[in-house]
C-alpha positions, 0 to 999 in steps of 0.5 A: 491131575496128570503131568501134561494137564498141569504143564498145559495149564501152567503154560497158559498162566505163564502166557498171561503173566508174560503178556502183562509184564510186556505191557508193564514194560511198554507203560514204564518206557513211556514214562521215561527210563524204567528201572532194570527190573521192569525191563528184564521182568518178561525174561523169566516167564519167557524162558518158562514158556520156552520150556513148557512150549517145547514139552508140549510140542514134543508130546505128539512126537513122543507118543508116536515114538512110544507106540512104535511103527504101525504094521502095514 
């Protein structure tokens, strides 16, 4: 499995983890004042999603840059 496929799969799983932590955050807030670790738990997957998403966003542009300009 090459690097890009691994990053794409990790990005998908991070999205699931992020969604679950946000839902848990809302459930905890509906019960009263939640502990800080629940409030801040979505931040780690969010930052990891940011970096993997930026990498995946830049892939097509990097491929064009590596190919160079087409003769024409």
